[in-house]
N, CA, C and O of each residue as an XYZ file, in Angstrom:
956
protein
N      73.981     20.984    -82.698
C      75.208     20.749    -81.929
C      76.152     21.957    -81.997
O      76.812     22.312    -81.020
N      76.192     22.589    -83.212
C      77.111     23.725    -83.343
C      76.719     24.858    -82.406
O      77.578     25.610    -81.944
N      75.415     24.987    -82.120
C      74.985     26.032    -81.206
C      75.459     25.759    -79.786
O      75.784     26.669    -79.023
N      75.486     24.470    -79.464
C      75.981     24.091    -78.137
C      77.445     24.481    -77.978
O      77.823     25.046    -76.951
N      78.284     24.185    -78.988
C      79.705     24.516    -78.912
C      79.927     26.028    -78.911
O      80.830     26.537    -78.246
N      79.090     26.731    -79.666
C      79.192     28.192    -79.647
C      78.876     28.730    -78.259
O      79.562     29.618    -77.754
N      77.829     28.180    -77.648
C      77.460     28.591    -76.297
C      78.568     28.269    -75.305
O      78.902     29.085    -74.445
N      79.141     27.061    -75.431
C      80.220     26.642    -74.536
C      81.425     27.559    -74.686
O      82.039     27.950    -73.693
N      81.767     27.904    -75.935
C      82.903     28.789    -76.182
C      82.658     30.160    -75.561
O      83.568     30.747    -74.975
N      81.446     30.669    -75.684
C      81.116     31.973    -75.097
C      81.233     31.934    -73.580
O      81.703     32.886    -72.957
N      80.797     30.818    -72.993
C      80.905     30.679    -71.539
C      82.345     30.670    -71.085
O      82.702     31.313    -70.098
N      83.183     29.929    -71.821
C      84.595     29.852    -71.454
C      85.280     31.200    -71.596
O      86.073     31.595    -70.741
N      84.970     31.910    -72.683
C      85.548     33.243    -72.873
C      85.071     34.196    -71.789
O      85.842     35.015    -71.288
N      83.793     34.087    -71.429
C      83.264     34.943    -70.374
C      83.946     34.691    -69.056
O      84.240     35.630    -68.317
N      84.207     33.413    -68.744
C      84.894     33.081    -67.506
C      86.309     33.617    -67.505
O      86.797     34.102    -66.484
N      86.977     33.530    -68.664
C      88.362     34.010    -68.755
C      88.439     35.504    -68.492
O      89.345     35.976    -67.805
N      87.472     36.255    -69.050
C      87.505     37.708    -68.881
C      86.993     38.134    -67.509
O      87.317     39.217    -67.022
N      86.179     37.257    -66.885
C      85.656     37.590    -65.568
C      86.604     37.173    -64.453
O      86.427     37.587    -63.308
N      87.605     36.362    -64.767
C      88.520     35.856    -63.747
C      89.256     37.005    -63.075
O      89.583     38.015    -63.699
N      89.503     36.822    -61.800
C      90.246     37.830    -61.056
C      91.695     37.854    -61.528
O      92.262     36.805    -61.833
N      92.299     39.035    -61.592
C      93.739     39.077    -61.905
C      94.533     38.406    -60.795
O      94.081     38.337    -59.652
N      95.711     37.914    -61.135
C      96.546     37.207    -60.165
C      97.083     38.175    -59.112
O      97.180     37.830    -57.934
N      97.431     39.390    -59.545
C      98.015     40.387    -58.648
C      97.208     41.677    -58.693
O      96.318     41.854    -59.525
N      97.545     42.564    -57.778
C      97.024     43.925    -57.810
C      98.167     44.862    -58.205
O      99.336     44.607    -57.912
N      97.796     45.944    -58.872
C      98.792     46.843    -59.451
C      98.455     48.288    -59.105
O      97.286     48.673    -59.068
N      99.482     49.075    -58.854
C      99.285     50.509    -58.652
C      99.965     51.274    -59.779
O     100.970     50.842    -60.343
N      99.379     52.424    -60.083
C      99.937     53.317    -61.100
C     100.409     54.582    -60.404
O      99.658     55.199    -59.648
N     101.656     54.968    -60.658
C     102.193     56.232    -60.155
C     102.403     57.152    -61.352
O     103.243     56.889    -62.212
N     101.634     58.225    -61.396
C     101.789     59.221    -62.452
C     102.663     60.362    -61.959
O     102.439     60.899    -60.875
N     103.652     60.728    -62.750
C     104.558     61.824    -62.438
C     104.707     62.716    -63.657
O     104.233     62.376    -64.741
N     105.357     63.846    -63.487
C     105.616     64.736    -64.619
C     106.548     64.087    -65.627
O     106.574     64.484    -66.792
N     107.308     63.099    -65.195
C     108.253     62.416    -66.084
C     107.683     61.152    -66.710
O     108.374     60.475    -67.470
N     106.430     60.825    -66.401
C     105.829     59.637    -66.985
C     105.161     58.756    -65.947
O     105.004     59.135    -64.786
N     104.773     57.578    -66.392
C     103.967     56.663    -65.589
C     104.769     55.433    -65.173
O     105.553     54.892    -65.953
N     104.560     55.007    -63.941
C     105.159     53.778    -63.417
C     104.019     52.862    -62.981
O     103.115     53.290    -62.263
N     104.062     51.607    -63.412
C     103.087     50.624    -62.959
C     103.819     49.558    -62.153
O     104.825     49.003    -62.598
N     103.301     49.283    -60.967
C     103.959     48.388    -60.017
C     103.043     47.228    -59.671
O     101.869     47.422    -59.356
N     103.590     46.022    -59.734
C     102.886     44.827    -59.286
C     103.157     44.621    -57.801
O     104.310     44.644    -57.369
N     102.098     44.420    -57.017
C     102.228     44.166    -55.586
C     102.290     42.667    -55.349
O     101.491     41.915    -55.908
N     103.232     42.228    -54.527
C     103.421     40.803    -54.283
C     102.334     40.241    -53.373
O     101.974     40.861    -52.372
N     101.822     39.086    -53.715
C     100.856     38.393    -52.856
C     101.519     37.773    -51.637
O     100.847     37.465    -50.653
N     102.823     37.588    -51.694
C     103.538     36.969    -50.568
C     103.832     37.953    -49.443
O     104.381     37.568    -48.411
N     103.474     39.219    -49.634
C     103.576     40.231    -48.566
C     102.201     40.885    -48.400
O     102.035     42.068    -48.700
N     101.216     40.118    -47.920
C      99.820     40.589    -47.939
C      99.539     41.813    -47.085
O      98.677     42.617    -47.438
N     100.243     41.977    -45.967
C      99.977     43.141    -45.114
C     100.395     44.428    -45.823
O      99.668     45.421    -45.796
N     101.552     44.405    -46.450
C     102.014     45.581    -47.191
C     101.174     45.809    -48.447
O     100.838     46.947    -48.776
N     100.839     44.730    -49.144
C      99.985     44.842    -50.338
C      98.659     45.506    -49.986
O      98.248     46.473    -50.627
N      97.993     44.977    -48.960
C      96.671     45.490    -48.608
C      96.734     46.927    -48.108
O      95.823     47.714    -48.361
N      97.801     47.270    -47.403
C      97.940     48.652    -46.930
C      98.140     49.608    -48.100
O      97.546     50.686    -48.129
N      98.973     49.223    -49.064
C      99.189     50.074    -50.236
C      97.911     50.209    -51.052
O      97.605     51.297    -51.541
N      97.162     49.122    -51.207
C      95.898     49.175    -51.937
C      94.936     50.143    -51.255
O      94.305     50.965    -51.920
N      94.822     50.048    -49.933
C      93.932     50.923    -49.176
C      94.300     52.392    -49.376
O      93.429     53.225    -49.627
N      95.585     52.706    -49.265
C      96.019     54.097    -49.391
C      95.847     54.612    -50.810
O      95.444     55.757    -51.012
N      96.151     53.772    -51.793
C      96.002     54.189    -53.191
C      94.538     54.450    -53.525
O      94.229     55.433    -54.199
N      93.635     53.590    -53.068
C      92.209     53.753    -53.347
C      91.643     55.009    -52.694
O      90.725     55.635    -53.225
N      92.196     55.373    -51.540
C      91.689     56.541    -50.812
C      92.233     57.866    -51.349
O      91.758     58.933    -50.961
N      93.234     57.802    -52.246
C      93.860     59.026    -52.745
C      94.892     59.613    -51.800
O      95.301     60.763    -51.963
N      95.318     58.834    -50.814
C      96.245     59.320    -49.787
C      97.510     59.931    -50.392
O      97.991     60.959    -49.917
N      98.049     59.299    -51.440
C      99.343     59.734    -51.978
C      99.245     60.890    -52.968
O     100.265     61.489    -53.309
N      98.068     61.211    -53.426
C      97.940     62.224    -54.470
C      98.452     63.579    -53.991
O      97.979     64.121    -52.992
N      99.415     64.107    -54.715
C     100.013     65.386    -54.358
C     101.242     65.283    -53.483
O     101.903     66.288    -53.222
N     101.565     64.069    -53.019
C     102.804     63.908    -52.245
C     104.005     63.909    -53.183
O     103.863     63.797    -54.401
N     105.180     64.038    -52.595
C     106.408     64.172    -53.377
C     107.319     62.950    -53.231
O     107.264     62.229    -52.235
N     108.143     62.743    -54.233
C     109.369     61.974    -54.022
C     110.336     62.961    -53.371
O     110.987     63.757    -54.048
N     110.414     62.889    -52.051
C     111.108     63.947    -51.305
C     112.581     63.630    -51.028
O     113.328     64.508    -50.598
N     113.002     62.396    -51.267
C     114.395     62.008    -51.015
C     114.882     61.180    -52.203
O     114.388     60.080    -52.455
N     115.844     61.719    -52.919
C     116.305     61.103    -54.159
C     117.825     61.004    -54.136
O     118.517     62.012    -53.994
N     118.338     59.794    -54.275
C     119.784     59.578    -54.285
C     120.120     58.723    -55.501
O     119.790     57.538    -55.545
N     120.774     59.326    -56.483
C     121.135     58.607    -57.703
C     122.016     57.410    -57.375
O     122.923     57.498    -56.547
N     121.737     56.293    -58.034
C     122.488     55.080    -57.769
C     122.046     54.357    -56.515
O     122.682     53.390    -56.096
N     120.948     54.824    -55.905
C     120.445     54.205    -54.683
C     118.934     54.012    -54.768
O     118.476     52.899    -55.025
N     118.138     55.082    -54.556
C     116.691     54.933    -54.569
C     116.006     56.292    -54.612
O     116.638     57.333    -54.428
N     114.679     56.258    -54.863
C     113.838     57.443    -54.747
C     112.753     57.130    -53.714
O     112.102     56.088    -53.793
N     112.562     58.025    -52.753
C     111.648     57.781    -51.635
C     110.527     58.805    -51.629
O     110.747     59.984    -51.906
N     109.314     58.344    -51.310
C     108.177     59.245    -51.248
C     107.125     58.736    -50.287
O     107.344     57.774    -49.552
N     105.962     59.408    -50.304
C     104.836     58.980    -49.495
C     104.646     59.731    -48.200
O     103.744     59.389    -47.434
N     105.455     60.742    -47.916
C     105.293     61.532    -46.693
C     104.097     62.464    -46.875
O     104.125     63.326    -47.753
N     103.031     62.309    -46.055
C     101.862     63.184    -46.234
C     102.163     64.651    -45.981
O     101.452     65.523    -46.481
N     103.211     64.937    -45.211
C     103.581     66.327    -44.949
C     104.156     67.020    -46.181
O     104.327     68.239    -46.192
N     104.452     66.240    -47.211
C     105.079     66.836    -48.398
C     104.070     67.477    -49.341
O     104.467     68.154    -50.290
N     102.786     67.281    -49.107
C     101.776     67.788    -50.053
C     101.818     69.299    -50.221
O     101.679     69.804    -51.335
N     102.005     70.012    -49.142
C     102.016     71.477    -49.203
C     103.314     72.033    -48.643
O     103.345     73.140    -48.106
N     104.379     71.265    -48.771
C     105.652     71.651    -48.161
C     106.307     72.818    -48.893
O     106.315     72.877    -50.122
N     106.848     73.731    -48.120
C     107.610     74.823    -48.701
C     108.952     74.291    -49.210
O     109.419     73.249    -48.752
N     109.572     75.003    -50.155
C     110.815     74.509    -50.750
C     111.919     74.195    -49.749
O     112.710     73.276    -49.962
N     111.974     74.953    -48.664
C     113.061     74.751    -47.696
C     112.690     73.742    -46.600
O     113.518     73.447    -45.738
N     111.481     73.218    -46.619
C     111.019     72.326    -45.550
C     111.768     70.998    -45.571
O     112.037     70.440    -46.635
N     112.096     70.507    -44.397
C     112.739     69.202    -44.261
C     111.646     68.142    -44.128
O     110.766     68.261    -43.275
N     111.698     67.122    -44.956
C     110.637     66.128    -45.015
C     111.145     64.743    -44.623
O     112.350     64.506    -44.546
N     110.212     63.846    -44.379
C     110.564     62.468    -44.065
C     110.010     61.965    -42.756
O     110.161     60.785    -42.440
N     109.360     62.843    -41.970
C     108.834     62.456    -40.662
C     107.335     62.185    -40.684
O     106.798     61.640    -39.719
N     106.656     62.548    -41.751
C     105.216     62.353    -41.808
C     104.831     60.887    -41.907
O     105.560     60.090    -42.496
N     103.679     60.525    -41.328
C     103.291     59.120    -41.333
C     101.794     58.986    -41.111
O     101.076     59.984    -41.059
N     101.329     57.762    -40.982
C      99.903     57.470    -40.817
C      99.501     57.294    -39.361
O      98.312     57.297    -39.044
N     100.485     57.141    -38.465
C     100.181     56.863    -37.067
C     100.179     55.390    -36.734
O      99.905     55.006    -35.597
N     100.485     54.559    -37.721
C     100.611     53.127    -37.470
C     101.761     52.568    -38.298
O     102.233     53.210    -39.236
N     102.204     51.376    -37.947
C     103.243     50.692    -38.716
C     102.675     49.397    -39.290
O     101.590     48.955    -38.912
N     103.422     48.807    -40.199
C     103.050     47.526    -40.815
C     104.117     46.511    -40.439
O     105.309     46.770    -40.601
N     103.693     45.362    -39.940
C     104.651     44.330    -39.528
C     105.581     43.948    -40.670
O     105.158     43.846    -41.821
N     106.854     43.738    -40.340
C     107.831     43.321    -41.349
C     107.387     42.010    -41.993
O     106.858     41.123    -41.324
N     107.606     41.906    -43.284
C     107.294     40.678    -44.029
C     108.507     40.309    -44.885
O     108.472     40.417    -46.110
N     109.560     39.881    -44.231
C     110.771     39.520    -44.956
C     110.598     38.153    -45.616
O     110.095     37.211    -45.003
N     111.019     38.065    -46.866
C     111.009     36.816    -47.609
C     112.368     36.675    -48.277
O     112.820     37.589    -48.968
N     113.024     35.532    -48.074
C     114.358     35.357    -48.643
C     114.359     35.512    -50.162
O     115.368     35.904    -50.748
N     113.232     35.205    -50.797
C     113.157     35.276    -52.257
C     112.896     36.688    -52.774
O     112.992     36.930    -53.977
N     112.567     37.626    -51.878
C     112.304     39.003    -52.272
C     113.483     39.868    -51.870
O     113.792     39.994    -50.685
N     114.134     40.454    -52.840
C     115.385     41.150    -52.582
C     115.431     42.474    -53.336
O     114.573     42.750    -54.174
N     116.427     43.279    -53.034
C     116.484     44.663    -53.500
C     117.125     44.818    -54.875
O     118.076     45.580    -55.050
N     116.590     44.084    -55.846
C     117.018     44.296    -57.227
C     116.486     45.639    -57.723
O     115.575     46.210    -57.123
N     117.048     46.136    -58.807
C     116.578     47.397    -59.378
C     115.099     47.277    -59.732
O     114.662     46.279    -60.305
N     114.337     48.312    -59.379
C     112.933     48.373    -59.746
C     111.959     47.900    -58.704
O     110.750     47.986    -58.920
N     112.443     47.393    -57.554
C     111.479     46.924    -56.570
C     110.923     48.078    -55.739
O     111.535     49.137    -55.604
N     109.734     47.823    -55.189
C     109.073     48.703    -54.244
C     109.330     48.163    -52.848
O     109.124     46.975    -52.599
N     109.774     49.014    -51.937
C     110.052     48.576    -50.570
C     109.586     49.639    -49.587
O     109.382     50.798    -49.948
N     109.424     49.220    -48.341
C     108.884     50.104    -47.304
C     109.994     50.778    -46.522
O     110.938     50.128    -46.072
N     109.874     52.076    -46.365
C     110.779     52.816    -45.476
C     110.401     52.505    -44.027
O     109.309     52.009    -43.753
N     111.310     52.799    -43.116
C     111.020     52.595    -41.693
C     112.006     53.393    -40.858
O     113.013     53.888    -41.365
N     111.700     53.512    -39.559
C     112.652     54.103    -38.626
C     113.482     52.973    -38.014
O     113.490     51.858    -38.535
N     114.166     53.252    -36.934
C     115.068     52.255    -36.354
C     114.405     51.396    -35.277
O     115.076     50.976    -34.334
N     113.121     51.130    -35.394
C     112.448     50.300    -34.406
C     113.002     48.871    -34.438
O     113.313     48.352    -35.510
N     113.126     48.237    -33.271
C     113.776     46.926    -33.194
C     113.065     45.817    -33.954
O     113.701     44.847    -34.367
N     111.736     45.946    -34.148
C     110.994     44.919    -34.880
C     111.104     45.102    -36.393
O     110.619     44.269    -37.159
N     111.740     46.189    -36.820
C     111.887     46.511    -38.238
C     110.536     46.628    -38.934
O     110.400     46.306    -40.115
N     109.531     47.099    -38.176
C     108.214     47.339    -38.749
C     108.279     48.519    -39.721
O     109.048     49.461    -39.524
N     107.470     48.452    -40.756
C     107.514     49.441    -41.829
C     106.670     50.668    -41.527
O     105.698     50.599    -40.774
N     107.048     51.782    -42.116
C     106.211     52.974    -42.108
C     104.846     52.619    -42.686
O     104.733     51.771    -43.571
N     103.823     53.278    -42.176
C     102.489     53.039    -42.707
C     102.270     53.582    -44.095
O     101.277     53.237    -44.735
N     103.177     54.434    -44.591
C     102.939     55.041    -45.899
C     104.195     55.313    -46.733
O     104.128     55.293    -47.962
N     105.336     55.567    -46.089
C     106.502     55.943    -46.878
C     107.132     54.711    -47.532
O     107.237     53.647    -46.922
N     107.544     54.883    -48.774
C     108.092     53.785    -49.570
C     109.246     54.294    -50.422
O     109.470     55.499    -50.530
N     109.964     53.370    -51.017
C     111.012     53.755    -51.957
C     111.074     52.778    -53.117
O     110.684     51.617    -52.994
N     111.570     53.265    -54.242
C     111.814     52.459    -55.435
C     113.315     52.389    -55.650
O     113.996     53.414    -55.679
N     113.821     51.183    -55.799
C     115.267     50.968    -55.878
C     115.793     51.223    -57.287
O     115.286     50.664    -58.260
N     116.805     52.065    -57.385
C     117.583     52.183    -58.608
C     118.851     51.343    -58.458
O     119.107     50.453    -59.269
N     119.629     51.620    -57.442
C     120.809     50.817    -57.151
C     121.894     50.937    -58.204
O     121.926     51.878    -58.997
N     122.778     49.958    -58.187
C     123.878     49.916    -59.139
C     124.242     48.461    -59.402
O     123.824     47.564    -58.670
N     125.020     48.237    -60.450
C     125.485     46.887    -60.750
C     126.741     46.587    -59.936
O     127.567     47.469    -59.699
N     126.871     45.345    -59.517
C     127.995     44.920    -58.701
C     128.871     43.929    -59.449
O     128.397     43.176    -60.300
N     130.150     43.941    -59.121
C     131.058     42.910    -59.596
C     130.999     41.738    -58.620
O     130.559     41.908    -57.483
N     131.435     40.551    -59.045
C     131.493     39.429    -58.095
C     132.335     39.757    -56.869
O     132.003     39.359    -55.753
N     133.428     40.485    -57.085
C     134.299     40.854    -55.966
C     133.591     41.815    -55.016
O     133.760     41.742    -53.799
N     132.797     42.716    -55.590
C     132.063     43.656    -54.754
C     131.024     42.958    -53.889
O     130.821     43.328    -52.732
N     130.363     41.944    -54.452
C     129.387     41.180    -53.676
C     130.077     40.344    -52.608
O     129.560     40.196    -51.501
N     131.263     39.789    -52.944
C     132.026     39.034    -51.947
C     132.391     39.925    -50.765
O     132.259     39.525    -49.608
N     132.847     41.130    -51.066
C     133.229     42.069    -50.007
C     132.032     42.429    -49.141
O     132.149     42.517    -47.919
N     130.878     42.638    -49.775
C     129.664     42.973    -49.040
C     129.274     41.832    -48.105
O     128.920     42.070    -46.950
N     129.335     40.605    -48.592
C     129.014     39.451    -47.758
C     129.956     39.338    -46.559
O     129.523     39.059    -45.441
N     131.235     39.555    -46.806
C     132.240     39.358    -45.757
C     132.257     40.475    -44.720
O     132.563     40.236    -43.552
N     131.926     41.701    -45.149
C     132.107     42.843    -44.254
C     130.816     43.465    -43.723
O     130.850     44.210    -42.744
N     129.679     43.168    -44.357
C     128.461     43.873    -43.953
C     127.267     42.952    -43.719
O     126.523     43.126    -42.753
N     127.088     41.989    -44.588
C     125.921     41.115    -44.477
C     126.194     39.971    -43.505
O     127.346     39.631    -43.236
N     125.138     39.394    -42.993
C     125.251     38.245    -42.103
C     124.746     36.980    -42.774
O     124.364     36.022    -42.102
N     124.744     36.979    -44.103
C     124.276     35.832    -44.871
C     124.945     35.847    -46.243
O     125.501     36.860    -46.667
N     124.883     34.716    -46.922
C     125.389     34.601    -48.280
C     124.277     34.926    -49.269
O     123.145     34.471    -49.101
N     124.583     35.692    -50.278
C     123.606     36.030    -51.305
C     123.450     34.831    -52.230
O     124.448     34.353    -52.768
N     122.225     34.322    -52.438
C     122.026     33.179    -53.334
C     122.549     33.457    -54.740
O     122.588     34.605    -55.183
N     122.945     32.412    -55.423
C     123.580     32.552    -56.739
C     122.690     33.295    -57.733
O     123.179     34.147    -58.475
N     121.390     32.987    -57.761
C     120.523     33.639    -58.745
C     120.357     35.124    -58.422
O     120.180     35.940    -59.326
N     120.414     35.476    -57.137
C     120.339     36.888    -56.773
C     121.645     37.601    -57.112
O     121.628     38.754    -57.541
N     122.756     36.934    -56.925
C     124.035     37.519    -57.335
C     124.023     37.859    -58.817
O     124.513     38.911    -59.228
N     123.461     36.961    -59.612
C     123.400     37.211    -61.053
C     122.590     38.460    -61.365
O     122.974     39.261    -62.217
N     121.456     38.625    -60.664
C     120.624     39.812    -60.871
C     121.373     41.071    -60.450
O     121.327     42.081    -61.153
N     122.056     41.023    -59.318
C     122.796     42.193    -58.853
C     123.941     42.555    -59.802
O     124.335     43.718    -59.880
N     124.466     41.582    -60.510
C     125.549     41.850    -61.453
C     125.037     42.345    -62.803
O     125.727     43.113    -63.473
N     123.840     41.920    -63.214
C     123.343     42.259    -64.551
C     122.311     43.378    -64.562
O     122.278     44.186    -65.490
N     121.466     43.429    -63.532
C     120.423     44.460    -63.447
C     120.774     45.503    -62.402
O     120.538     46.695    -62.600
N     121.337     45.053    -61.293
C     121.739     45.961    -60.230
C     120.735     46.011    -59.092
O     119.673     45.391    -59.149
N     121.090     46.755    -58.065
C     120.225     46.881    -56.905
C     120.975     47.379    -55.699
O     122.037     47.991    -55.820
N     120.416     47.113    -54.521
C     121.013     47.559    -53.252
C     121.014     46.387    -52.266
O     120.196     46.366    -51.347
N     121.901     45.428    -52.432
C     121.856     44.206    -51.610
C     122.056     44.421    -50.121
O     121.654     43.574    -49.323
N     122.668     45.535    -49.723
C     122.889     45.741    -48.290
C     121.594     46.006    -47.520
O     121.591     46.000    -46.289
N     120.487     46.240    -48.247
C     119.185     46.452    -47.597
C     118.396     45.154    -47.422
O     117.368     45.141    -46.744
N     118.864     44.077    -48.021
C     118.110     42.819    -47.972
C     117.913     42.328    -46.540
O     118.818     42.392    -45.707
N     116.698     41.834    -46.281
C     116.298     41.274    -44.993
C     116.300     42.308    -43.863
O     116.270     41.959    -42.683
N     116.335     43.567    -44.243
C     116.236     44.653    -43.272
C     115.054     45.573    -43.541
O     114.544     46.218    -42.624
N     114.620     45.635    -44.786
C     113.472     46.440    -45.195
C     112.588     45.563    -46.066
O     113.081     44.817    -46.912
N     111.286     45.654    -45.858
C     110.365     44.778    -46.574
C     110.210     45.197    -48.032
O     109.844     46.334    -48.329
N     110.491     44.274    -48.925
C     110.248     44.430    -50.358
C     108.859     43.870    -50.645
O     108.559     42.743    -50.249
N     108.004     44.637    -51.327
C     106.639     44.142    -51.508
C     106.036     44.396    -52.886
O     104.821     44.302    -53.055
N     106.864     44.714    -53.860
C     106.366     44.869    -55.220
C     107.509     45.188    -56.167
O     108.657     45.340    -55.750
N     107.178     45.288    -57.452
C     108.209     45.661    -58.424
C     107.599     46.331    -59.640
O     106.446     46.095    -60.001
N     108.408     47.171    -60.256
C     107.982     47.908    -61.443
C     107.804     46.951    -62.612
O     108.682     46.141    -62.910
N     106.645     47.059    -63.274
C     106.380     46.298    -64.490
C     106.698     47.152    -65.714
O     107.334     46.678    -66.655
N     106.260     48.405    -65.704
C     106.623     49.356    -66.753
C     106.976     50.684    -66.095
O     106.354     51.082    -65.110
N     107.982     51.371    -66.646
C     108.350     52.684    -66.132
C     109.722     52.770    -65.497
O     109.999     53.714    -64.757
N     110.593     51.798    -65.772
C     111.959     51.860    -65.231
C     112.661     53.142    -65.673
O     113.417     53.734    -64.903
N     112.410     53.573    -66.915
C     113.048     54.804    -67.412
C     112.602     56.015    -66.604
O     113.374     56.957    -66.424
N     111.363     55.999    -66.116
C     110.873     57.101    -65.279
C     111.607     57.108    -63.943
O     111.993     58.165    -63.443
N     111.795     55.929    -63.371
C     112.600     55.811    -62.142
C     113.981     56.419    -62.350
O     114.444     57.199    -61.519
N     114.635     56.072    -63.441
C     115.980     56.586    -63.709
C     115.973     58.104    -63.889
O     116.902     58.784    -63.454
N     114.942     58.628    -64.519
C     114.870     60.072    -64.749
C     114.693     60.821    -63.436
O     115.342     61.841    -63.206
N     113.814     60.315    -62.577
C     113.609     60.973    -61.278
C     114.877     60.859    -60.431
O     115.241     61.801    -59.728
N     115.547     59.709    -60.497
C     116.780     59.520    -59.727
C     117.873     60.488    -60.152
O     118.779     60.790    -59.374
N     117.790     60.973    -61.378
C     118.794     61.921    -61.884
C     118.455     63.377    -61.558
O     119.161     64.284    -61.998
N     117.386     63.612    -60.796
C     116.975     64.983    -60.463
C     118.069     65.727    -59.701
O     118.806     65.145    -58.905
N     118.151     67.009    -59.963
C     119.038     67.856    -59.163
C     118.462     67.968    -57.763
O     117.268     68.216    -57.599
N     119.294     67.789    -56.766
C     118.814     67.816    -55.379
C     119.531     68.892    -54.568
O     120.625     69.341    -54.912
N     118.872     69.287    -53.475
C     119.453     70.248    -52.544
C     119.720     69.585    -51.214
O     120.180     68.445    -51.166
N     119.437     70.287    -50.135
C     119.691     69.741    -48.802
C     118.778     68.547    -48.530
O     117.645     68.490    -49.007
N     119.296     67.602    -47.757
C     118.567     66.384    -47.393
C     118.108     65.580    -48.603
O     117.126     64.842    -48.531
N     118.823     65.728    -49.715
C     118.563     64.968    -50.941
C     117.166     65.213    -51.517
O     116.626     64.374    -52.238
N     116.596     66.362    -51.192
C     115.286     66.705    -51.750
C     115.464     67.328    -53.129
O     116.286     68.230    -53.294
N     114.705     66.860    -54.126
C     114.808     67.475    -55.453
C     114.522     68.966    -55.419
O     113.619     69.424    -54.718
N     115.298     69.713    -56.181
C     115.114     71.162    -56.246
C     113.746     71.492    -56.835
O     113.057     72.391    -56.353
N     113.357     70.762    -57.878
C     112.010     70.896    -58.443
C     111.139     69.779    -57.889
O     111.509     68.607    -57.970
N     109.997     70.125    -57.330
C     109.134     69.129    -56.711
C     108.777     67.998    -57.673
O     108.399     68.235    -58.820
N     108.905     66.776    -57.189
C     108.547     65.591    -57.955
C     107.239     65.031    -57.388
O     107.247     64.136    -56.542
N     106.125     65.571    -57.866
C     104.819     65.178    -57.343
C     104.347     63.873    -57.977
O     104.757     63.501    -59.077
N     103.464     63.191    -57.236
C     102.903     61.938    -57.752
C     101.397     61.895    -57.544
O     100.845     62.528    -56.644
N     100.761     61.127    -58.406
C      99.370     60.725    -58.266
C      99.376     59.194    -58.289
O      99.920     58.587    -59.211
N      98.779     58.583    -57.289
C      98.830     57.126    -57.162
C      97.419     56.560    -57.180
O      96.549     57.013    -56.435
N      97.196     55.565    -58.037
C      95.885     54.944    -58.136
C      96.033     53.436    -58.281
O      97.108     52.938    -58.616
N      94.963     52.727    -58.030
C      94.923     51.274    -58.172
C      94.345     50.930    -59.533
O      93.305     51.461    -59.922
N      95.021     50.037    -60.264
C      94.474     49.593    -61.537
C      93.171     48.833    -61.298
O      93.081     48.023    -60.375
N      92.179     49.093    -62.118
C      90.926     48.359    -62.046
C      91.150     46.925    -62.505
O      92.122     46.632    -63.202
N      90.247     46.034    -62.112
C      90.406     44.618    -62.447
C      90.553     44.404    -63.950
O      91.389     43.616    -64.391
N      89.742     45.106    -64.731
C      89.824     44.961    -66.187
C      91.205     45.362    -66.696
O      91.770     44.687    -67.557
N      91.749     46.459    -66.166
C      93.082     46.917    -66.576
C      94.158     45.925    -66.146
O      95.105     45.663    -66.887
N      94.000     45.371    -64.928
C      94.976     44.403    -64.423
C      94.958     43.126    -65.254
O      96.014     42.575    -65.566
N      93.768     42.650    -65.616
C      93.677     41.456    -66.459
C      94.333     41.696    -67.817
O      95.043     40.834    -68.335
N      94.089     42.872    -68.385
C      94.686     43.210    -69.678
C      96.204     43.235    -69.579
O      96.895     42.739    -70.469
N      96.723     43.813    -68.500
C      98.166     43.864    -68.299
C      98.740     42.458    -68.158
O      99.777     42.155    -68.748
N      98.082     41.601    -67.388
C      98.602     40.245    -67.195
C      98.571     39.440    -68.486
O      99.459     38.620    -68.718
N      97.568     39.658    -69.330
C      97.570     38.997    -70.640
C      98.733     39.491    -71.480
O      99.384     38.707    -72.171
N      98.998     40.798    -71.421
C     100.124     41.358    -72.171
C     101.454     40.825    -71.652
O     102.380     40.596    -72.431
N     101.553     40.627    -70.341
C     102.784     40.104    -69.755
C     103.069     38.688    -70.236
O     104.226     38.319    -70.434
N     102.016     37.891    -70.426
C     102.194     36.531    -70.924
C     102.698     36.517    -72.364
O     103.441     35.623    -72.770
N     102.277     37.532    -73.131
C     102.652     37.589    -74.543
C     103.993     38.265    -74.783
O     104.690     37.934    -75.742
N     104.363     39.213    -73.917
C     105.516     40.073    -74.209
C     106.557     40.002    -73.102
O     106.337     40.536    -72.015
N     107.698     39.346    -73.364
C     108.758     39.272    -72.353
C     109.257     40.642    -71.902
O     109.795     40.778    -70.803
N     109.079     41.667    -72.756
C     109.606     42.995    -72.414
C     108.910     43.591    -71.193
O     109.487     44.432    -70.504
N     107.676     43.164    -70.917
C     106.977     43.751    -69.784
C     106.720     42.731    -68.684
O     105.838     42.923    -67.847
N     107.487     41.655    -68.686
C     107.419     40.728    -67.562
C     108.205     41.315    -66.388
O     109.069     42.170    -66.585
N     107.909     40.861    -65.170
C     108.724     41.304    -64.024
C     110.199     41.018    -64.249
O     110.557     40.133    -65.026
N     111.058     41.777    -63.559
C     112.499     41.684    -63.799
C     113.090     40.347    -63.401
O     114.133     39.956    -63.923
N     112.447     39.638    -62.488
C     113.006     38.338    -62.091
C     111.922     37.418    -61.591
O     110.845     37.358    -62.184
N     112.174     36.705    -60.521
C     111.464     35.476    -60.228
C     110.297     35.612    -59.265
O     109.696     34.598    -58.912
N     109.952     36.798    -58.827
C     109.046     36.930    -57.690
C     107.599     37.172    -58.092
O     107.053     38.230    -57.782
N     106.977     36.246    -58.759
C     105.586     36.391    -59.171
C     104.636     35.983    -58.054
O     103.419     36.042    -58.227
């Protein structure tokens, strides 16, 4: 009988390790360190597009070409790979857009991944350019003013709390698709956001990136660690 239970235990452990991870994750390597981002399943078009580009090596050698402290860091322009120091960047793209995937529960708290876009009326996202939100912390009065003078909706109470304690860029909500968030590497985001910049908010020293997709084994290991360690759980509620 004991052999049966041993066999059963081995089967259960094998199933646990063979199970698919709940999410997919990308790794951004920079000179300032590593950022790991969880992609949301509730924005499947953006998730799948980012996975495709990361697997193909599309982003390798591109720059964070637009950096604004207290706001965000933007990258993913393919034209930035071999750009001269004086080159103006931000127009490069894939030749296609990704349909907007707005979700009321996904908002611009600090650390989220969101899609850049032009002023197209459908608010469709760039096929490749993205930004990571640094933002700032808001007072209740500041959020009230934003609601009354700029937004066309009320910010939910739990989101107000996040904007007051963690920070973000609430004026972008429901206008740009949020589709992931940093799991580890917030300090790297802050360091890049503090870069010295020149014209068009381009860092004076190139901020290059290498972007890859975590393998299933790595993703499973990360998700097990997230269950054990509150320090590396997502910043809020969007699992």
